[in-house]
C-alpha positions, 0 to 999 in steps of 0.5 A: 735887530737882524732880519730873519732870513728864514722869512719871506725875502720881501718886506712890507712898509710896516715890517721895514718901519719896525726893523728900522725903528722909524714911523711908516711915514718915514719909510714912505718919505725915503722911498719918495726921495729915492733913498730906499730900494723899493718896488711896487706890487699894485699900489703897495710898496715892498722891499727886498730884504737883501737890498735893504741889508746892503742899503743899511750897510752902505748907510753905516759906511757913509756915516763912519766915513763922514765921522772921520772927515775933517769937517765932521771934527770941526776942521775945514775941508777947503784948506786955510783962507 
């Protein structure tokens, strides 16, 4: 599901949870851990659409890099012992 750029440049917790197909509590947990780019409006968290798109692409890139690593393929990354 792509983010519709004709909409507001800001996403709510509920909107982001729907986009990522996760529970809103997961979004709150990722924000609390500093893993999602977010900002507060009063007491409510908000997310910039462009920042979330960049974050999502970075997550995909990291996943692909890890999938190609020797450790992910069952090998050792530290050499032979």
